[in-house]
C-alpha positions in Angstrom: 0.0 0.0 0.0 1.5 3.4 -1.0 2.5 5.8 1.8 0.1 8.6 2.7 0.6 11.7 0.6 2.3 9.9 -2.3 0.7 9.3 -5.7 0.3 5.8 -7.2 2.0 5.2 -10.5 -0.1 4.7 -13.6 1.4 1.2 -14.0 0.3 0.4 -10.5 -3.3 1.4 -11.3 -3.1 -0.6 -14.5 -2.0 -3.7 -12.6 -4.9 -3.2 -10.2 -7.3 -3.0 -13.1 -5.9 -6.1 -14.7 -6.1 -7.9 -11.4 -9.7 -6.8 -10.9 -10.5 -8.0 -14.4 -8.9 -11.3 -13.7 -11.0 -11.7 -10.6 -14.2 -11.0 -12.5 -13.2 -13.6 -15.1 -12.4 -16.2 -12.4 -15.7 -15.4 -10.7 -17.6 -15.9 -14.0 -15.7 -19.1 -14.7 -16.5 -20.3 -11.2 -20.2 -19.8 -11.9 -20.0 -21.8 -15.1 -18.2 -24.6 -13.4 -20.9 -24.7 -10.6 -23.6 -25.3 -13.2 -22.1 -25.9 -16.6 -25.1 -27.7 -18.1 -27.9 -25.2 -17.8 -27.6 -24.4 -21.5 -27.9 -28.0 -22.6 -30.6 -28.8 -19.9 -32.9 -26.0 -21.0 -32.5 -26.7 -24.7 -33.3 -30.4 -24.1 -36.3 -29.6 -22.0 -37.6 -27.2 -24.7 -37.3 -29.9 -27.3 -33.8 -29.2 -28.9 -31.2 -32.0 -29.2 -27.5 -31.1 -29.5 -25.5 -33.8 -31.2 -22.8 -35.7 -29.4 -20.7 -35.9 -32.6 -20.6 -33.9 -35.9 -24.2 -34.6 -36.8 -26.8 -31.9 -37.3 -28.8 -30.4 -34.5 -32.3 -31.9 -34.1 -35.7 -30.5 -33.1 -38.3 -32.7 -31.6 -40.9 -30.0 -31.8 -41.9 -27.2 -34.2 -39.5 -24.2 -33.9 -42.3 -21.9 -32.7 -43.1 -24.3 -29.9 -39.4 -24.6 -29.0 -39.0 -20.8 -28.7 -42.1 -20.5 -26.6 -40.9 -23.2 -24.2 -37.5 -21.8 -24.0 -38.8 -18.3 -23.2 -40.9 -19.8 -20.4 -38.0 -21.8 -19.0 -35.6 -18.8 -19.0 -38.2 -16.6 -17.2 -37.6 -18.8 -14.1 -34.0 -17.6 -13.8 -32.7 -14.1 -13.0 -30.7 -12.1 -15.5 -27.4 -12.9 -13.9 -28.0 -16.6 -14.1 -29.1 -16.4 -17.7 -26.0 -14.4 -18.7 -23.5 -16.4 -16.7 -24.9 -19.9 -17.0 -27.1 -20.2 -20.1 -25.3 -17.8 -22.4 -22.0 -18.8 -20.8 -22.8 -22.4 -21.7 -23.6 -21.2 -25.3 -20.3 -19.5 -25.5 -18.5 -22.6 -24.4 -20.5 -24.6 -26.9 -19.6 -22.4 -29.9 -15.9 -22.0 -28.9 -15.6 -25.3 -30.9 -15.7 -24.2 -34.5 -17.5 -27.3 -35.8 -20.2 -27.0 -33.2 -20.5 -23.3 -34.0 -20.9 -24.1 -37.7 -23.6 -26.7 -36.9 -25.4 -24.1 -34.8 -25.5 -21.8 -37.8 -26.9 -24.4 -40.2 -30.5 -25.5 -40.5 -31.8 -27.8 -37.8 -33.3 -31.2 -38.8 -36.7 -32.2 -37.6 -36.8 -35.5 -35.8 -39.1 -38.3 -37.0 -41.4 -37.6 -34.0 -41.6 -33.9 -34.7 -45.1 -32.7 -35.7 -43.9 -29.7 -37.6 -45.3 -28.4 -40.9 -41.9 -27.1 -41.9 -40.8 -30.3 -43.6 -37.4 -31.7 -42.8 -35.5 -28.5 -41.9 -36.1 -25.7 -39.4 -34.1 -22.6 -38.5 -30.6 -22.8 -37.1 -30.1 -22.9 -33.4 -28.5 -19.4 -33.4 -31.4 -17.9 -35.4 -33.9 -19.5 -33.1 -32.1 -18.1 -30.0 -32.0 -14.6 -31.6 -35.8 -14.9 -31.6 -35.9 -15.1 -27.8 -36.3 -11.5 -26.6 -34.7 -11.9 -23.2 -31.3 -13.0 -24.6 -31.2 -11.3 -28.0 -29.1 -8.3 -27.1 -26.5 -10.3 -25.3 -26.4 -12.9 -28.1 -26.0 -10.1 -30.7 -22.9 -8.9 -28.8 -21.5 -12.4 -28.5 -21.9 -13.1 -32.2 -20.6 -9.8 -33.6 -17.6 -9.8 -31.2 -16.7 -13.2 -32.6 -16.3 -12.0 -36.1 -12.7 -10.7 -35.9 -11.4 -14.0 -34.6 -13.3 -15.9 -37.2 -11.4 -14.2 -40.0 -8.3 -16.3 -39.1 -10.2 -19.5 -38.4 -12.8 -19.9 -41.1 -14.3 -16.9 -43.0 -17.3 -19.1 -44.1 -18.5 -19.3 -40.5 -18.4 -15.5 -40.4 -20.7 -15.3 -43.4 -23.0 -17.8 -41.7 -23.0 -15.6 -38.6 -24.1 -12.5 -40.6 -26.9 -14.5 -42.3 -28.5 -15.0 -38.9 -29.3 -11.3 -38.6 -31.2 -11.2 -41.8 -35.0 -11.0 -41.6 -35.4 -11.4 -37.9 -39.1 -11.3 -36.8 -38.2 -8.8 -34.2 -35.2 -6.7 -33.2 -35.3 -5.9 -29.5 -32.9 -3.1 -29.6 -32.1 -1.9 -33.1 -30.1 1.1 -31.9 -27.7 -1.2 -30.0 -27.5 -3.6 -32.9 -26.6 -0.9 -35.4 -24.1 0.7 -33.0 -22.4 -2.7 -32.5 -22.2 -3.2 -36.2 -20.6 0.2 -36.6 -18.1 -0.7 -33.8 -17.2 -4.0 -35.4 -16.8 -2.5 -38.8 -13.7 -0.7 -37.5 -11.8 -3.9 -36.6 -12.7 -6.5 -39.2 -11.2 -7.1 -42.7 -12.4 -5.5 -45.9 -14.3 -8.7 -46.8 -16.2 -8.7 -43.5 -16.8 -5.0 -43.7 -18.4 -5.4 -47.1 -20.7 -8.2 -45.9 -21.6 -6.3 -42.7 -22.5 -3.2 -44.8 -24.7 -5.2 -47.2 -26.5 -6.7 -44.2 -27.5 -3.3 -42.7 -30.6 -2.6 -44.9 -32.1 -6.0 -43.8 -31.6 -5.4 -40.0 -32.4 -1.7 -39.4 -35.7 -0.2 -38.6 -37.2 2.5 -40.9 -36.5 5.3 -38.3 -32.8 4.5 -38.5 -32.5 5.1 -42.3 -31.3 8.6 -41.8 -28.6 7.8 -39.2 -27.3 4.7 -41.2 -27.3 6.6 -44.5 -25.3 9.5 -43.0 -22.8 7.0 -41.5 -22.4 5.2 -44.8 -21.9 8.5 -46.7 -19.1 9.4 -44.2 -17.6 6.0 -44.6 -17.8 6.3 -48.4 -15.6 9.5 -48.2 -13.2 7.9 -45.8 -12.8 4.5 -47.5 -13.3 4.4 -51.3 -12.6 0.7 -51.3 -16.0 0.1 -49.8 -17.8 2.1 -52.4 -19.6 -0.9 -54.0 -21.1 -2.4 -50.9 -22.0 1.1 -49.5 -23.7 2.0 -52.8 -25.6 -1.3 -52.8 -26.7 -0.8 -49.2 -27.9 2.8 -49.9 -29.8 1.5 -53.0 -31.6 -1.0 -50.8 -32.7 1.5 -48.1 -35.9 3.5 -48.0 -34.5 7.1 -48.2 -36.5 10.3 -48.5 -35.8 13.0 -51.1 -33.3 14.8 -48.9 -31.4 11.7 -48.0 -31.3 10.6 -51.6 -29.8 14.0 -52.6 -27.2 13.8 -49.8 -26.2 10.3 -51.0 -26.0 11.4 -54.6 -23.7 14.3 -53.6 -21.5 12.0 -51.6 -21.3 9.6 -54.6 -20.6 12.4 -57.1 -17.9 13.9 -54.9 -15.8 10.7 -54.9 -16.0 10.0 -58.7 -12.6 11.6 -59.3 -10.8 9.6 -56.5 -12.7 6.3 -56.4 -11.2 3.1 -57.7 -11.9 2.6 -61.4 -13.6 -0.8 -60.9 -16.3 0.8 -58.7 -17.1 3.7 -61.0 -19.8 1.9 -63.0 -21.6 1.0 -59.8 -21.4 4.6 -58.5 -22.6 6.1 -61.8 -25.5 3.6 -61.9 -26.6 4.6 -58.4 -26.4 8.3 -59.3 -28.5 7.9 -62.4 -31.1 5.7 -61.0 -31.7 8.0 -58.0 -32.3 11.1 -60.2 -35.6 12.8 -59.6 -37.6 14.7 -62.2 -36.9 18.0 -60.6 -33.1 17.5 -60.1 -32.0 15.9 -63.4 -30.2 18.9 -64.8 -28.2 19.7 -61.7 -27.3 16.0 -61.1 -26.3 15.2 -64.6 -24.3 18.5 -64.9 -22.5 17.6 -61.7 -21.9 14.0 -62.9 -20.4 15.3 -66.2 -18.0 17.7 -64.4 -16.7 14.9 -62.1 -16.5 12.0 -64.4 -13.3 11.9 -66.5 -14.2 9.2 -69.0 -11.0 9.5 -71.0 -9.0 8.6 -67.9 -10.9 5.3 -67.7 -10.6 4.4 -71.3 -7.9 2.2 -72.8 -6.6 3.9 -76.0 -5.7 1.7 -79.0 -3.1 2.7 -81.5 -4.2 0.3 -84.2 -7.9 0.0 -84.9 -7.2 -2.7 -87.5 -5.7 -4.8 -84.8 -8.8 -4.3 -82.7 -11.1 -5.5 -85.5 -9.0 -8.6 -86.1 -8.7 -9.6 -82.5 -11.8 -10.9 -80.8 -9.8 -11.3 -77.6 -8.9 -7.6 -77.8 -12.6 -6.6 -78.1 -13.5 -8.7 -75.1 -10.8 -7.1 -73.1 -12.1 -3.6 -73.9 -15.7 -4.7 -73.2 -14.5 -5.3 -69.7 -12.6 -2.0 -69.4 -13.8 0.5 -66.8 -14.6 3.1 -69.5 -16.7 0.6 -71.5 -18.6 -0.5 -68.4 -19.4 3.1 -67.5 -20.8 3.7 -71.0 -22.7 0.5 -70.9 -24.3 1.5 -67.6 -25.3 4.9 -69.0 -26.8 3.3 -72.1 -28.8 0.8 -70.1 -30.3 3.6 -68.0 -31.0 5.8 -71.0 -33.1 3.1 -72.6 -35.8 3.1 -70.1 -35.3 6.3 -68.0 -36.7 9.4 -69.7 -35.8 11.7 -66.8 -32.1 10.8 -67.1 -32.3 11.1 -70.9 -33.8 14.6 -70.6 -31.2 15.5 -68.1 -28.3 14.6 -70.4 -30.0 16.5 -73.3 -30.4 19.6 -71.2 -26.9 19.4 -69.7 -25.1 18.8 -73.0 -27.3 21.4 -74.8 -26.4 23.9 -72.1 -22.7 23.8 -72.9 -21.7 26.9 -74.8 -18.0 26.5 -75.3 -15.9 24.0 -77.2 -13.7 23.4 -74.1 -16.9 22.5 -72.2 -17.6 19.4 -74.2 -16.1 16.0 -73.5 -15.8 12.6 -75.0 -18.7 11.4 -72.8 -21.0 13.9 -74.6 -20.2 12.3 -78.0 -21.1 8.9 -76.8 -24.3 10.0 -75.0 -25.4 11.8 -78.2 -25.0 8.6 -80.1 -26.9 6.7 -77.4 -29.8 9.2 -77.5 -29.8 9.3 -81.3 -30.5 5.5 -81.4 -33.8 6.2 -79.5 -36.5 7.2 -82.0 -38.0 9.6 -79.5 -34.9 11.7 -79.3 -33.6 11.4 -82.9 -34.8 14.8 -84.2 -33.8 16.7 -81.1 -30.3 15.1 -81.0 -29.8 15.8 -84.7 -30.8 19.4 -84.4 -28.6 20.0 -81.4 -25.6 18.2 -82.9 -25.9 20.1 -86.2 -26.0 23.5 -84.4 -23.1 22.6 -82.1 -20.9 21.5 -85.1 -21.9 24.6 -87.1 -21.0 26.9 -84.2 -17.7 25.1 -83.5 -18.7 23.7 -80.1 -18.2 20.1 -81.0 -14.9 20.0 -82.9 -13.1 17.6 -85.2 -10.6 17.1 -82.4 -13.2 15.9 -80.0 -14.7 13.5 -82.5 -11.2 12.1 -83.3 -10.6 11.6 -79.7 -13.8 9.6 -79.4 -13.6 7.5 -82.6 -9.9 7.3 -83.4 -8.3 7.0 -80.0 -11.0 4.7 -78.8 -12.3 2.9 -81.9 -13.1 -0.3 -79.9 -15.9 1.5 -78.1 -17.6 3.0 -81.2 -17.2 -0.3 -83.2 -18.8 -2.4 -80.4 -21.4 -0.1 -79.0 -22.7 2.1 -81.7 -24.1 1.4 -85.2 -25.9 4.8 -85.6 -24.9 6.8 -88.7 -25.5 10.5 -88.2 -25.4 12.9 -91.1 -25.3 16.5 -90.2 
C-alpha cells in the first residue's frame, strides 16, 4: 500500500485494473463450473437436441413451440443466471468451430416432430435470436466473434451474418446498429463489405437517416468500400433529402474512387435522379466523371477489328462498363435522358464538351423519341464550332473499340 501523501503510478493502477478484471473472469468461470449444463438442460427440456458428434442439431418440436418453451424456462431464472450460466454455456459450446458451424446451419426435424416445416427448421442461433430476453447479449457475442473468425474460417463469419437477416423482431435496433458500426472498425475488408450489405435488412425505418449518413461518411473515408456502400444505400428507403445527400457523396468521390467501382457509382447516381433534379445532377456528374482517364486507348484500330480477344478485353474495361451503364439507364429512363439532353445542350464553349458527350449523343440518337432533337442539337453545335473535329477524333480514333462495339448509328449533319 502506498505511503500517505504519495501518488500511485499509472502502472500500479493498470496492474490493479488487470487484477480486478482477472478476478471477474475467475468469478464468471466459477459460476460456469458450478452449473455448466444449464444451457444444454434448457435446450433439451424445450425440445432441442444437441449432437454428441458432428451430426446436425435436431428439433423434436416445431421451432415456434421450442422458442415459446425456452422463453418460459428462461423466465424462471434471474438475469445474472441467464447471462452467466445459459449464455456462458452457449459461448463454451460455440468455442468449438465445428459445433459453432452446426449451430449456424438449418436444424433437422426428428421423425417424431409434428412440424409443418418439412425436414429442416431454422438454425439454433437464429432461433435463440428470436428469444427477446437474450437477443441483445447474443448479438454482442456473435458480432464480437467476427474478428477472430477471420483467421479460423471466414465461411463461418458469413453464416453468422446471415443469422441477422429478416429477424421477426429486433429488440434493440439502436444497440445492434451501434455494435455493427463498432465491429466495422476492426474487421477485414471482406467482412466490412458483408456487414454493410446486411444493414438494410436489419435496421428499422426510423434508422435510415442515421445509417445513411454513416455510410456516406464511410464512403468518403474508404473508397474501397464504395460498391457495398452504394448497394446498401440503394436498398434503403430514403426520403428525397437523404437521396440527394447520398447522390452528392457519390458524385464527390468520382474523381478519386477506384476505377472498378465507377460503373456502380454512376448507376446509383443515375437511378436516383428525380424529375426536378435531373439537370443539376447530370451536370455535376459530367463535371466529375473523367471518361478519358478510364478508357484504354488503342493505336491500331485494324488490330482491334481482327482480335476478338482484344474486343472482349475492352468490353470489360472500366470506361466501357461506365458507358454500358449509362446506355442501359437511358433506354428506359426518360428523366435521365432529358437531363443529359439539357446538360449537353447547355454547354456553350468547345472546351466545355467532353468525350462522354459524343457517346451520349449517339446513345440518344439511337432512340427514335430523341432522334430529331439530337440531330438538331448536334448540327447546331458543329456549325457553331462547339463540337470539334478534335473531340470526334478523340472519341472515334483514339478509342475505336468502343464505337465499333457499342454504336451502329450513322449520323449525317
